VEXFIKOL-75132 format. One record per residue (C-alpha): z, y, x; residue in one letter; residue number from 1. Coordinates in nm, 4 decimals. Layout:
+----------+----------+----------+----+-----+
:        w :        v :        u : aa :   i :
+----------+----------+----------+----+-----+
:        Z :        Y :        X :  a : NUM :
...
+----------+----------+----------+----+-----+
//
This chain:
+----------+----------+----------+----+-----+
:        w :        v :        u : aa :   i :
+----------+----------+----------+----+-----+
:   0.0000 :   0.0000 :   0.0000 :  x :   1 :
:  -0.0563 :   0.3601 :   0.1019 :  x :   2 :
:   0.1471 :   0.6740 :   0.0501 :  x :   3 :
:   0.0401 :   0.8850 :  -0.2449 :  x :   4 :
:  -0.1053 :   1.2081 :  -0.1085 :  x :   5 :
:  -0.2916 :   1.5081 :  -0.2439 :  x :   6 :
:  -0.6129 :   1.3114 :  -0.1843 :  x :   7 :
:  -0.5057 :   1.0154 :  -0.3988 :  x :   8 :
:  -0.7159 :   1.0152 :  -0.7175 :  x :   9 :
:  -0.5095 :   1.1146 :  -1.0189 :  x :  10 :
:  -0.7248 :   0.9217 :  -1.2671 :  x :  11 :
:  -0.7269 :   0.5555 :  -1.1664 :  x :  12 :
:  -0.9614 :   0.2995 :  -1.3233 :  x :  13 :
:  -0.8577 :  -0.0578 :  -1.3960 :  x :  14 :
:  -1.2258 :  -0.1349 :  -1.4617 :  x :  15 :
:  -1.4259 :   0.0191 :  -1.1745 :  x :  16 :
:  -1.6654 :   0.2992 :  -1.2579 :  x :  17 :
:  -1.9565 :   0.1367 :  -1.0738 :  x :  18 :
:  -1.9275 :  -0.1650 :  -1.3044 :  x :  19 :
:  -1.8983 :   0.0424 :  -1.6214 :  x :  20 :
:  -2.2152 :   0.2310 :  -1.5230 :  x :  21 :
:  -2.4100 :  -0.0938 :  -1.5564 :  x :  22 :
:  -2.3274 :  -0.0877 :  -1.9294 :  x :  23 :
:  -2.3845 :   0.2846 :  -1.9878 :  x :  24 :
:  -2.6780 :   0.4543 :  -2.1562 :  x :  25 :
:  -2.9700 :   0.4266 :  -1.9141 :  x :  26 :
:  -2.9537 :   0.6788 :  -1.6276 :  x :  27 :
:  -2.6466 :   0.8520 :  -1.7707 :  x :  28 :
:  -2.2670 :   0.8326 :  -1.7497 :  x :  29 :
:  -2.2378 :   0.7943 :  -2.1278 :  x :  30 :
:  -2.0773 :   0.4971 :  -2.2995 :  x :  31 :
:  -1.9811 :   0.4054 :  -2.6537 :  x :  32 :
:  -1.6404 :   0.2525 :  -2.7144 :  x :  33 :
:  -1.4990 :   0.0345 :  -2.9904 :  x :  34 :
:  -1.1206 :   0.0478 :  -3.0170 :  x :  35 :
:  -1.0425 :  -0.2777 :  -3.1928 :  x :  36 :
:  -0.6771 :  -0.1850 :  -3.2533 :  x :  37 :
:  -0.7730 :   0.1363 :  -3.4349 :  x :  38 :
:  -1.1089 :   0.0112 :  -3.5687 :  x :  39 :
:  -1.2809 :   0.3210 :  -3.4321 :  x :  40 :
:  -1.6101 :   0.3816 :  -3.2513 :  x :  41 :
:  -1.6490 :   0.6903 :  -3.0354 :  x :  42 :
:  -1.8651 :   0.8221 :  -2.7509 :  x :  43 :
:  -1.7104 :   0.8601 :  -2.4080 :  x :  44 :
:  -1.7997 :   0.8681 :  -2.0396 :  x :  45 :
:  -1.7629 :   0.6265 :  -1.7525 :  x :  46 :
:  -1.5062 :   0.8546 :  -1.5896 :  x :  47 :
:  -1.2879 :   0.8647 :  -1.9004 :  x :  48 :
:  -1.2992 :   0.4898 :  -1.9725 :  x :  49 :
:  -1.0581 :   0.2110 :  -1.8721 :  x :  50 :
:  -0.8327 :   0.4453 :  -1.6776 :  x :  51 :
:  -0.4878 :   0.6025 :  -1.6689 :  x :  52 :
:  -0.3305 :   0.8673 :  -1.4512 :  x :  53 :
:  -0.1477 :   0.7098 :  -1.1566 :  x :  54 :
:  -0.1954 :   0.3559 :  -1.2888 :  x :  55 :
:  -0.1513 :   0.1987 :  -0.9424 :  x :  56 :
:   0.1206 :   0.4362 :  -0.8186 :  x :  57 :
:   0.4828 :   0.3259 :  -0.7849 :  x :  58 :
:   0.7960 :   0.5107 :  -0.6827 :  x :  59 :
:   0.9666 :   0.3930 :  -0.3649 :  x :  60 :
:   1.3113 :   0.4984 :  -0.2457 :  x :  61 :
:   1.1824 :   0.8291 :  -0.1138 :  x :  62 :
:   0.8048 :   0.8387 :  -0.1583 :  x :  63 :
:   0.5364 :   0.7259 :  -0.3995 :  x :  64 :
:   0.3010 :   0.4471 :  -0.2964 :  x :  65 :
:  -0.0322 :   0.3337 :  -0.4377 :  x :  66 :
:  -0.2806 :   0.0467 :  -0.4344 :  x :  67 :
:  -0.5603 :   0.2781 :  -0.5447 :  x :  68 :
:  -0.7069 :   0.3248 :  -0.1963 :  x :  69 :
:  -0.7180 :  -0.0466 :  -0.1144 :  x :  70 :
:  -0.8701 :  -0.1312 :  -0.4510 :  x :  71 :
:  -1.1251 :   0.1440 :  -0.3936 :  x :  72 :
:  -1.2208 :  -0.0075 :  -0.0565 :  x :  73 :
:  -1.2743 :  -0.3459 :  -0.2243 :  x :  74 :
:  -1.4828 :  -0.1817 :  -0.4970 :  x :  75 :
:  -1.7069 :  -0.0226 :  -0.2338 :  x :  76 :
:  -1.7798 :  -0.3632 :  -0.0808 :  x :  77 :
:  -1.8201 :  -0.5354 :  -0.4181 :  x :  78 :
:  -2.0529 :  -0.2687 :  -0.5571 :  x :  79 :
:  -2.3056 :  -0.3476 :  -0.2835 :  x :  80 :
:  -2.2888 :  -0.7219 :  -0.3529 :  x :  81 :
:  -2.3254 :  -0.6763 :  -0.7291 :  x :  82 :
:  -2.6107 :  -0.4273 :  -0.6857 :  x :  83 :
:  -2.7860 :  -0.6883 :  -0.4716 :  x :  84 :
:  -2.7402 :  -0.9518 :  -0.7432 :  x :  85 :
:  -2.8628 :  -0.7191 :  -1.0188 :  x :  86 :
:  -3.1693 :  -0.6194 :  -0.8177 :  x :  87 :
:  -3.2737 :  -0.9755 :  -0.7331 :  x :  88 :
:  -3.1472 :  -1.1587 :  -1.0421 :  x :  89 :
:  -3.0075 :  -1.4245 :  -0.8127 :  x :  90 :
:  -2.6971 :  -1.5275 :  -0.6203 :  x :  91 :
:  -2.8880 :  -1.7651 :  -0.3916 :  x :  92 :
:  -2.9179 :  -1.5028 :  -0.1183 :  x :  93 :
:  -2.5448 :  -1.4291 :  -0.0906 :  x :  94 :
:  -2.4030 :  -1.5081 :   0.2519 :  x :  95 :
:  -2.0525 :  -1.6447 :   0.3081 :  x :  96 :
:  -1.8967 :  -1.3013 :   0.3478 :  x :  97 :
:  -2.0610 :  -1.1680 :   0.0301 :  x :  98 :
:  -1.9386 :  -1.4724 :  -0.1608 :  x :  99 :
:  -1.5843 :  -1.4017 :  -0.0393 :  x : 100 :
:  -1.6117 :  -1.0383 :  -0.1455 :  x : 101 :
:  -1.7280 :  -1.1468 :  -0.4918 :  x : 102 :
:  -1.4321 :  -1.3863 :  -0.5237 :  x : 103 :
:  -1.1819 :  -1.1225 :  -0.4102 :  x : 104 :
:  -1.3315 :  -0.8647 :  -0.6441 :  x : 105 :
:  -1.3253 :  -1.0973 :  -0.9462 :  x : 106 :
:  -0.9670 :  -1.1974 :  -0.8673 :  x : 107 :
:  -0.8669 :  -0.8317 :  -0.8422 :  x : 108 :
:  -1.0316 :  -0.7568 :  -1.1779 :  x : 109 :
:  -0.8412 :  -1.0424 :  -1.3370 :  x : 110 :
:  -0.5074 :  -0.9170 :  -1.2067 :  x : 111 :
:  -0.5381 :  -0.5376 :  -1.2061 :  x : 112 :
:  -0.6141 :  -0.4626 :  -1.5715 :  x : 113 :
:  -0.3796 :  -0.3086 :  -1.8258 :  x : 114 :
:  -0.3727 :  -0.6295 :  -2.0286 :  x : 115 :
:  -0.1839 :  -0.8019 :  -1.7457 :  x : 116 :
:   0.0804 :  -0.5308 :  -1.7478 :  x : 117 :
:   0.1142 :  -0.5473 :  -2.1250 :  x : 118 :
:   0.1431 :  -0.9272 :  -2.1020 :  x : 119 :
:   0.4407 :  -0.8963 :  -1.8651 :  x : 120 :
:   0.6018 :  -0.6412 :  -2.0953 :  x : 121 :
:   0.5575 :  -0.8576 :  -2.4046 :  x : 122 :
:   0.6915 :  -1.1723 :  -2.2357 :  x : 123 :
:   0.9982 :  -0.9825 :  -2.1155 :  x : 124 :
:   1.0534 :  -0.8229 :  -2.4563 :  x : 125 :
:   1.0181 :  -1.1510 :  -2.6477 :  x : 126 :
:   1.2647 :  -1.3351 :  -2.4240 :  x : 127 :
:   1.5187 :  -1.0556 :  -2.4708 :  x : 128 :
:   1.4590 :  -1.0538 :  -2.8465 :  x : 129 :
:   1.5011 :  -1.4321 :  -2.8624 :  x : 130 :
:   1.8303 :  -1.4108 :  -2.6725 :  x : 131 :
:   1.9675 :  -1.1431 :  -2.9024 :  x : 132 :
:   1.8634 :  -1.3530 :  -3.2007 :  x : 133 :
:   2.1003 :  -1.6186 :  -3.0674 :  x : 134 :
:   2.3769 :  -1.3630 :  -3.0325 :  x : 135 :
:   2.3462 :  -1.3516 :  -2.6534 :  x : 136 :
:   2.3037 :  -1.0609 :  -2.4152 :  x : 137 :
:   1.9703 :  -1.1065 :  -2.2283 :  x : 138 :
:   2.0890 :  -0.9751 :  -1.8924 :  x : 139 :
:   2.3568 :  -1.2463 :  -1.8748 :  x : 140 :
:   2.0811 :  -1.5087 :  -1.8316 :  x : 141 :
:   2.0273 :  -1.6435 :  -1.4816 :  x : 142 :
:   1.7017 :  -1.5173 :  -1.3240 :  x : 143 :
:   1.6263 :  -1.2835 :  -1.6126 :  x : 144 :
:   1.6450 :  -0.9077 :  -1.6457 :  x : 145 :
:   1.5331 :  -0.6827 :  -1.9258 :  x : 146 :
:   1.2791 :  -0.4639 :  -1.7476 :  x : 147 :
:   1.2187 :  -0.0926 :  -1.7806 :  x : 148 :
:   0.8670 :   0.0516 :  -1.7992 :  x : 149 :
:   0.8887 :   0.1495 :  -1.4320 :  x : 150 :
:   1.0074 :  -0.1977 :  -1.3306 :  x : 151 :
:   0.7188 :  -0.3597 :  -1.5192 :  x : 152 :
:   0.4732 :  -0.1312 :  -1.3411 :  x : 153 :
:   0.6296 :  -0.2169 :  -1.0040 :  x : 154 :
:   0.6228 :  -0.5899 :  -1.0808 :  x : 155 :
:   0.2569 :  -0.5754 :  -1.1842 :  x : 156 :
:   0.1434 :  -0.3881 :  -0.8740 :  x : 157 :
:   0.3561 :  -0.6018 :  -0.6434 :  x : 158 :
:   0.2155 :  -0.9222 :  -0.7965 :  x : 159 :
:  -0.1400 :  -0.7927 :  -0.7592 :  x : 160 :
:  -0.0855 :  -0.7155 :  -0.3918 :  x : 161 :
:   0.0938 :  -1.0415 :  -0.3086 :  x : 162 :
:  -0.1140 :  -1.2886 :  -0.5120 :  x : 163 :
:  -0.4680 :  -1.1540 :  -0.4708 :  x : 164 :
:  -0.5511 :  -1.3948 :  -0.1872 :  x : 165 :
:  -0.4242 :  -1.6948 :  -0.3859 :  x : 166 :
:  -0.6415 :  -1.6105 :  -0.6845 :  x : 167 :
:  -0.9437 :  -1.5273 :  -0.4674 :  x : 168 :
:  -0.9180 :  -1.8782 :  -0.3212 :  x : 169 :
:  -0.9133 :  -2.0194 :  -0.6757 :  x : 170 :
:  -1.2466 :  -1.8495 :  -0.7435 :  x : 171 :
:  -1.3804 :  -1.9612 :  -0.4057 :  x : 172 :
:  -1.3190 :  -2.3245 :  -0.5014 :  x : 173 :
:  -1.5369 :  -2.3017 :  -0.8122 :  x : 174 :
:  -1.9077 :  -2.3541 :  -0.8718 :  x : 175 :
:  -2.0787 :  -2.0230 :  -0.9363 :  x : 176 :
:  -2.3773 :  -1.9504 :  -1.1590 :  x : 177 :
:  -2.5623 :  -1.6543 :  -1.3068 :  x : 178 :
:  -2.6484 :  -1.6177 :  -1.6747 :  x : 179 :
:  -2.9204 :  -1.3895 :  -1.8085 :  x : 180 :
:  -2.9432 :  -1.2463 :  -2.1606 :  x : 181 :
:  -3.2792 :  -1.2700 :  -2.3423 :  x : 182 :
:  -3.4903 :  -0.9574 :  -2.3961 :  x : 183 :
:  -3.3408 :  -0.8673 :  -2.7340 :  x : 184 :
:  -2.9745 :  -0.9315 :  -2.6434 :  x : 185 :
:  -2.7221 :  -0.7737 :  -2.4077 :  x : 186 :
:  -2.3839 :  -0.8549 :  -2.2629 :  x : 187 :
:  -2.0971 :  -0.6170 :  -2.3322 :  x : 188 :
:  -1.7889 :  -0.5436 :  -2.1253 :  x : 189 :
:  -1.4273 :  -0.4741 :  -2.2185 :  x : 190 :
:  -1.1105 :  -0.3343 :  -2.0637 :  x : 191 :
:  -1.0390 :  -0.6935 :  -1.9540 :  x : 192 :
:  -1.3736 :  -0.8047 :  -1.8046 :  x : 193 :
:  -1.2732 :  -1.1407 :  -1.6526 :  x : 194 :
:  -1.2448 :  -1.3832 :  -1.9446 :  x : 195 :
:  -1.2058 :  -1.7585 :  -1.9688 :  x : 196 :
:  -1.2829 :  -2.0598 :  -2.1816 :  x : 197 :
:  -1.1641 :  -2.4168 :  -2.1368 :  x : 198 :
:  -1.4257 :  -2.6769 :  -2.2278 :  x : 199 :
:  -1.1412 :  -2.9266 :  -2.2744 :  x : 200 :
:  -0.8835 :  -2.7464 :  -2.4891 :  x : 201 :
:  -0.5284 :  -2.8665 :  -2.4331 :  x : 202 :
:  -0.2316 :  -2.8689 :  -2.6659 :  x : 203 :
:  -0.1330 :  -2.5110 :  -2.5872 :  x : 204 :
:  -0.4883 :  -2.3731 :  -2.5492 :  x : 205 :
:  -0.3998 :  -2.2743 :  -2.1947 :  x : 206 :
:  -0.6364 :  -2.0483 :  -2.0039 :  x : 207 :
:  -0.6050 :  -1.9951 :  -1.6321 :  x : 208 :
:  -0.7977 :  -2.0222 :  -1.3088 :  x : 209 :
:  -0.6613 :  -2.3705 :  -1.2359 :  x : 210 :
:  -0.6911 :  -2.5161 :  -1.5879 :  x : 211 :
:  -0.9192 :  -2.8251 :  -1.5943 :  x : 212 :
:  -1.2746 :  -2.7622 :  -1.7229 :  x : 213 :
:  -1.2230 :  -2.3858 :  -1.7177 :  x : 214 :
:  -1.5227 :  -2.1533 :  -1.7175 :  x : 215 :
:  -1.4675 :  -1.7906 :  -1.6173 :  x : 216 :
:  -1.7092 :  -1.5128 :  -1.7126 :  x : 217 :
:  -1.7651 :  -1.1719 :  -1.5541 :  x : 218 :
:  -2.0488 :  -0.9633 :  -1.7031 :  x : 219 :
:  -2.1936 :  -0.7427 :  -1.4282 :  x : 220 :
:  -2.4667 :  -0.5690 :  -1.6289 :  x : 221 :
:  -2.6180 :  -0.5622 :  -1.9755 :  x : 222 :
:  -2.8434 :  -0.8495 :  -1.8711 :  x : 223 :
:  -2.6412 :  -1.0534 :  -1.6191 :  x : 224 :
:  -2.3118 :  -1.2399 :  -1.6272 :  x : 225 :
:  -2.1530 :  -1.4287 :  -1.3384 :  x : 226 :
:  -1.9804 :  -1.7531 :  -1.4277 :  x : 227 :
:  -1.7309 :  -1.9579 :  -1.2277 :  x : 228 :
:  -1.6947 :  -2.3225 :  -1.3308 :  x : 229 :
:  -1.4280 :  -2.5789 :  -1.2453 :  x : 230 :
:  -1.5897 :  -2.7944 :  -0.9760 :  x : 231 :
:  -1.4774 :  -3.1279 :  -1.1231 :  x : 232 :
:  -1.6179 :  -3.0295 :  -1.4612 :  x : 233 :
:  -1.9430 :  -2.9177 :  -1.2974 :  x : 234 :
:  -1.9965 :  -3.2681 :  -1.1554 :  x : 235 :
:  -1.8987 :  -3.4269 :  -1.4868 :  x : 236 :
:  -2.1341 :  -3.2015 :  -1.6810 :  x : 237 :
:  -2.4259 :  -3.2611 :  -1.4430 :  x : 238 :
:  -2.3765 :  -3.6370 :  -1.4733 :  x : 239 :
:  -2.3665 :  -3.6270 :  -1.8544 :  x : 240 :
:  -2.6837 :  -3.4171 :  -1.8713 :  x : 241 :
:  -2.8625 :  -3.6672 :  -1.6494 :  x : 242 :
:  -2.7480 :  -3.9562 :  -1.8698 :  x : 243 :
:  -2.8683 :  -3.7799 :  -2.1862 :  x : 244 :
:  -3.2056 :  -3.6917 :  -2.0338 :  x : 245 :
:  -3.2566 :  -4.0443 :  -1.9022 :  x : 246 :
:  -3.1769 :  -4.2120 :  -2.2337 :  x : 247 :
:  -3.3395 :  -3.9778 :  -2.4876 :  x : 248 :
:  -3.6394 :  -4.2070 :  -2.5361 :  x : 249 :
:  -3.4162 :  -4.5082 :  -2.6026 :  x : 250 :
:  -3.1646 :  -4.3326 :  -2.8245 :  x : 251 :
:  -3.3168 :  -4.0699 :  -3.0521 :  x : 252 :
:  -2.9719 :  -3.9517 :  -3.1652 :  x : 253 :
:  -2.9339 :  -3.7951 :  -2.8210 :  x : 254 :
:  -3.2043 :  -3.5468 :  -2.9233 :  x : 255 :
:  -2.9489 :  -3.3999 :  -3.1641 :  x : 256 :
:  -2.7154 :  -3.3084 :  -2.8780 :  x : 257 :
:  -2.7543 :  -2.9421 :  -2.7814 :  x : 258 :
:  -2.7407 :  -2.9260 :  -2.4028 :  x : 259 :
:  -2.9343 :  -2.6005 :  -2.3676 :  x : 260 :
:  -2.6408 :  -2.3989 :  -2.2341 :  x : 261 :
:  -2.5198 :  -2.6781 :  -2.0082 :  x : 262 :
:  -2.8690 :  -2.7174 :  -1.8635 :  x : 263 :
:  -2.9031 :  -2.3447 :  -1.7961 :  x : 264 :
:  -2.5606 :  -2.3348 :  -1.6351 :  x : 265 :
:  -2.6156 :  -2.6369 :  -1.4115 :  x : 266 :
:  -2.9620 :  -2.5184 :  -1.3055 :  x : 267 :
:  -2.8254 :  -2.1772 :  -1.2146 :  x : 268 :
:  -2.5427 :  -2.3281 :  -1.0105 :  x : 269 :
:  -2.7877 :  -2.5542 :  -0.8292 :  x : 270 :
:  -3.0567 :  -2.2925 :  -0.7612 :  x : 271 :
:  -2.8605 :  -1.9686 :  -0.7570 :  x : 272 :
:  -3.1144 :  -1.8092 :  -0.9898 :  x : 273 :
:  -3.0300 :  -1.6403 :  -1.3190 :  x : 274 :
:  -3.1060 :  -1.8678 :  -1.6116 :  x : 275 :
:  -3.1770 :  -1.7194 :  -1.9535 :  x : 276 :
:  -2.9372 :  -1.8322 :  -2.2249 :  x : 277 :
:  -3.0043 :  -1.7987 :  -2.5970 :  x : 278 :
:  -2.8604 :  -1.5512 :  -2.8472 :  x : 279 :
:  -2.5872 :  -1.7895 :  -2.9604 :  x : 280 :
:  -2.4519 :  -1.8256 :  -2.6094 :  x : 281 :
:  -2.4685 :  -1.4508 :  -2.5381 :  x : 282 :
:  -2.2655 :  -1.4014 :  -2.8561 :  x : 283 :
:  -2.0166 :  -1.6577 :  -2.7289 :  x : 284 :
:  -1.9678 :  -1.4710 :  -2.4002 :  x : 285 :
:  -1.9399 :  -1.1395 :  -2.5860 :  x : 286 :
:  -1.6869 :  -1.2930 :  -2.8241 :  x : 287 :
:  -1.4630 :  -1.3728 :  -2.5296 :  x : 288 :
:  -1.4805 :  -1.0071 :  -2.4211 :  x : 289 :
:  -1.3830 :  -0.8907 :  -2.7693 :  x : 290 :
:  -1.1052 :  -1.1436 :  -2.8273 :  x : 291 :
:  -0.9468 :  -1.1141 :  -2.4826 :  x : 292 :
:  -0.9723 :  -0.7370 :  -2.4453 :  x : 293 :
:  -0.6546 :  -0.5318 :  -2.4671 :  x : 294 :
:  -0.8164 :  -0.2784 :  -2.6985 :  x : 295 :
:  -1.1505 :  -0.1362 :  -2.5797 :  x : 296 :
:  -1.5042 :  -0.2766 :  -2.5768 :  x : 297 :
:  -1.7861 :  -0.0805 :  -2.4109 :  x : 298 :
:  -2.1566 :  -0.0676 :  -2.4907 :  x : 299 :
:  -2.4593 :   0.1573 :  -2.4383 :  x : 300 :
:  -2.4944 :   0.2262 :  -2.8119 :  x : 301 :
:  -2.2701 :   0.2651 :  -3.1152 :  x : 302 :
:  -2.3633 :  -0.0676 :  -3.2754 :  x : 303 :
:  -2.0419 :  -0.2691 :  -3.2739 :  x : 304 :
:  -2.1111 :  -0.4604 :  -3.5948 :  x : 305 :
:  -2.0641 :  -0.7955 :  -3.4210 :  x : 306 :
:  -1.7210 :  -0.6919 :  -3.2909 :  x : 307 :
:  -1.6199 :  -0.5457 :  -3.6277 :  x : 308 :
:  -1.7142 :  -0.8666 :  -3.8093 :  x : 309 :
:  -1.5124 :  -1.0673 :  -3.5596 :  x : 310 :
:  -1.2064 :  -0.8460 :  -3.6114 :  x : 311 :
:  -1.2496 :  -0.8630 :  -3.9894 :  x : 312 :
:  -1.2685 :  -1.2424 :  -3.9731 :  x : 313 :
:  -0.9725 :  -1.2737 :  -3.7353 :  x : 314 :
:  -0.7486 :  -0.9659 :  -3.7746 :  x : 315 :
:  -0.4900 :  -1.1025 :  -3.5309 :  x : 316 :
:  -0.7136 :  -1.0202 :  -3.2340 :  x : 317 :
:  -0.6776 :  -0.6486 :  -3.3100 :  x : 318 :
:  -0.2986 :  -0.6361 :  -3.3262 :  x : 319 :
:  -0.2328 :  -0.6028 :  -2.9538 :  x : 320 :
:  -0.0105 :  -0.9117 :  -2.9459 :  x : 321 :
:  -0.1085 :  -1.0953 :  -2.6284 :  x : 322 :
:   0.1981 :  -1.3200 :  -2.6208 :  x : 323 :
:   0.2278 :  -1.5670 :  -2.9061 :  x : 324 :
:   0.5872 :  -1.6647 :  -2.8438 :  x : 325 :
:   0.6902 :  -1.8306 :  -3.1664 :  x : 326 :
:   1.0398 :  -1.6930 :  -3.1052 :  x : 327 :
+----------+----------+----------+----+-----+
//
């Protein structure tokens, strides 16, 4: 961490501006935003989106410290790698160092967003509420403390700094592919860009970088989305596709199995080239952005009908309750 100085940016973005620009109105800094918690659509700018004053600043004993500078350095490196991918429509040309930068950047995006901070706050609050419901004082619990806003901020920033390498290694251990939206469809981005889906849902619907069969999505432009896939599941999926393809002629029921997305994903992982997915699968990726956002979804136009329908169908996703404690 660095000391906060007069040169430290006041407005600090938890989704980098260079990434937001890839979803802005062509050749402008203008964006449209859907606030799912307030059910409002409004125009904004890249500079005024996904940011808060002093978001990565913390108060030490005597001075203020910040992660803003180090995150900015990582963004500078990552912006060049992502620009290279967007220009070529491929990840096949990435060298080892560029792959590492991409993994570090994606890990930082997963950890640095406001949703992570809110998650910590809600977990802490729900445990304290549960304890009081039992007639107990929360701070009497071993290894538990009811945290203040400042303590939650400190914990979030400290965790980001200490665990970034661990999470970057998790991404480095995964197969990586590149998805492309068809001509008439686009990816969107939210205030929580790194989203996940487990292809083998477990009892608790867990989502995390080490969950079996996890797929992790990061849209990098209106037309391209990077995907990280659990390596074991990649091999399993590739084997199943081969079995289906080999036996289609013998078993016509296999023709009913939709493997279009799996084929595109596997081919992209194997070749490094962007593979076009269909409208249904773009909608699936966009759904993850909407569901797993904290509040804001960004687009280059004011058409958020898909997001509005999703919120209308499942109102719970707009309530801001990340932690489903059951307490």
